[in-house]
N, C-alpha and C positions, 0 to 999 in steps of 0.2 A: 448587860443585854438580856432581854427577856426571851421567851419562847413563843413560837407561832403555832397555832393549831385551829382546828375547826370545832366550834362549840356544839356539843351534841346533847347536853342535859344540864338543867339548872335545878338545884334543890333549895327550897325555901325553908328556913328554920325560924320558927317564932322565938323571938328573944335572943337569937344568935346570928351568926353570919350565914349569908346565902352562899352556897358553894356552886361553882361552875366546873363542869367536866368537859375536858377538851381532848382531841385526838390529833396528833401531828401527822405529817405526810408519810412517815415511816410506820405508822400504826401504833406508836406508843401512846398510852393514855395517861393523863395527869389531871389533877384537880387543884383549884385555887379558889380563893375568895372571889366572889363576883365583882367586888369593888376593884380588884386587881386586873380585871379583863378590859381590854380596849379593842373595840371592833374596828378592823381596817379593811373589810371587804364583805362579800356575800358569797356563801358556798365555798368553792375551791379557789375562787379568783380574789386576788388582792388588789385594792385600789391604790396602793402605794408600792414603791420599789423596795425590795428586801435585799439584805446582804446575800453573798453567794451561797451560804448554807441555808438560807431561807428560814432562819429561826429554829432549825432542827438541832437539838442538843444530842451529842453523841454520848454513849455510856462511857464509863471509866475505862473499860476494856477496849472499846473501839478507839477512844482517844489515844490510849497507850500503843495500840497496834499502828495507828496512823503516824505517831511520832517515831516509832522504830523503823517504819517502812521508808521514811525519808532519810 
């Protein structure tokens, strides 16, 4: 499963890969190749239904705390 975020910047590199910078709902920023980005909406609204976590990936420490909490 991938991640969901809002696209806020695209870098174009001549002779290389274009990079897309995204920000998820929790404020975490990440980047990936532009060819790996698939647009599913506009702004903060999604035109498709998302799973219950809405594509937000937890950090390793957050996943561990969640597992031990249950």
